[in-house]
Residue, then its C-alpha position, 0 to 999 in steps of 0.5 A: m046206340v051203336s057200339a064202336a066195337s061193332g065197326r059200324t062207326r068206322r064205315v063210310s057214309p055212302g051219301m057223304g063219303l065221310p066216316q060215320s063217326t064224323v057224320g055223327l059228330m057233325g050232327v052233334i055240333d050242329l044241334t049243340v051250336h044251333g041250339w045255342d043260336l035258338a036259345r040266344a035268339t029267344g032269350l031262353p036258357y041253354e045248357p047242353a050235356a057235357e058229352a055233347v060239348a065234348a063231342g063238339h070239341r072232338f069234331m072241331d079238333e078233327t075238321g074245324p080248319m077244313g070246315r072253316q075253309m069251306g065256309a061252314f064256320g066263321p073265323e074263330v072268336a077268342t074267349g076269356a079265361g073264365c069261359t065255359e067249355l060251351d063258350r069255348l066251343l062256340g068261339r071255335a065255331g065262329r060264334d061270340p058267346g059274349w066273352s072277350a079275350 
């Protein structure tokens, strides 16, 4: 794991022109959301690490509106009061986790 203190995560990715920290969060949200997609499609249980879900929320806080404008995410889906943090993240990413507002 790269320490944030090393400054490596503040560097810009030469291939994408984005901060390395943003590229890392992009990978986390992709794996978390698409992992849920796969689990749902195959009927398997899915419970990602709380840290991955929290990182997904950070990514959505930072880039969600821009990602939605670029078509990376569908329209936000409202989630109910009893939903989990994963459900809330899925809704923010345009997935319907099965809850209604």
